[in-house]
C-alpha positions in Angstrom: 34.5 56.1 140.8 31.3 54.2 141.2 29.2 57.4 140.8 31.0 58.3 137.6 30.4 54.9 136.0 26.7 55.2 137.1 26.4 58.6 135.5 28.1 57.4 132.3 25.7 54.5 132.1 22.6 56.8 132.3 23.7 59.4 129.7 22.6 59.0 126.2 24.6 60.3 123.2 22.7 62.3 120.7 23.7 63.4 117.3 21.5 66.2 115.9 22.6 67.7 112.7 21.3 69.5 109.6 23.2 68.2 106.6 23.6 70.1 103.4 24.1 68.6 99.9 25.6 71.8 98.5 29.4 72.2 98.5 31.4 74.6 96.4 34.0 72.0 95.1 32.3 68.6 95.5 29.5 67.2 93.3 26.2 66.2 94.9 26.7 62.4 94.8 30.1 62.7 96.5 28.6 64.9 99.2 25.8 62.3 99.8 28.5 59.5 100.1 30.5 61.7 102.6 27.3 62.2 104.7 26.6 58.4 104.7 30.2 57.7 105.7 30.1 60.2 108.5 27.0 58.6 110.0 28.5 55.1 109.6 31.6 56.2 111.5 29.4 57.7 114.3 27.3 54.6 114.7 30.4 52.4 114.7 32.1 54.6 117.3 29.0 54.5 119.5 28.7 50.7 119.2 32.3 50.2 120.3 31.8 52.0 123.6 31.7 49.8 126.7 28.3 48.6 127.6 26.8 49.3 131.0 26.0 46.4 133.3 22.9 44.5 132.4 22.9 45.8 128.8 23.2 43.6 125.7 23.8 46.1 122.9 23.6 49.7 121.9 20.3 50.6 120.3 19.6 53.7 118.2 16.5 55.9 117.9 16.6 57.9 114.6 14.6 60.7 113.2 14.8 62.1 109.7 13.1 65.0 107.9 13.5 68.1 105.8 13.9 70.1 109.0 13.7 69.4 112.8 10.0 70.2 113.0 8.8 67.8 110.2 11.0 64.8 111.0 9.7 61.3 111.5 11.0 58.2 113.2 13.0 55.8 111.1 15.0 52.6 111.9 18.8 52.8 111.9 19.0 50.4 109.0 17.0 52.9 106.8 19.5 55.8 107.2 21.3 55.2 103.9 18.0 54.7 102.0 16.4 58.0 103.2 19.6 59.9 102.4 19.6 58.5 98.9 15.9 59.4 98.6 16.5 63.0 99.8 19.3 63.3 97.2 17.0 62.0 94.4 14.2 64.4 95.5 16.5 67.3 95.3 16.4 68.5 98.9 19.1 71.0 99.6 19.3 70.2 103.4 17.9 67.6 105.7 17.8 67.0 109.5 18.9 63.8 111.1 18.9 62.8 114.8 20.6 59.7 116.1 20.1 58.8 119.7 22.3 56.0 121.2 20.6 54.2 124.1 21.3 50.9 125.9 19.2 48.0 124.7 18.3 44.6 126.2 17.4 41.6 124.2 14.0 40.0 124.9 12.9 36.5 124.3 10.4 35.8 121.5 6.9 34.8 122.6 6.1 31.1 122.3 3.6 31.7 119.5 6.3 33.2 117.2 8.6 30.3 117.9 5.9 27.8 117.0 5.1 29.7 113.8 8.8 29.7 112.8 9.1 25.9 113.5 6.0 25.3 111.4 7.5 27.0 108.4 10.7 24.9 108.6 
């Protein structure tokens, strides 16, 4: 049992998918909304998984591009924005990779704390 929990804590969940805006019955804006909803459900499902010991939260590494070879790193909060931009640009398909990994919070350096207190 202990080995299984250790293996589960090491594994990372990856979603790699090429999405298409074309659908025979749905209009393009509805397809874009459906893609955003699917990604939102995936991220929520990953965040609700039990955290391994010593981990504070689930972190996500994301990559986005027209295809897998030309994709760049984005922040998880930018997913909806880049999907909307791809829709406006008229891309037929795009590639998105979301990697869930354990994250640990770190304390801010003292210089940043002093700068924040100075602004208040």
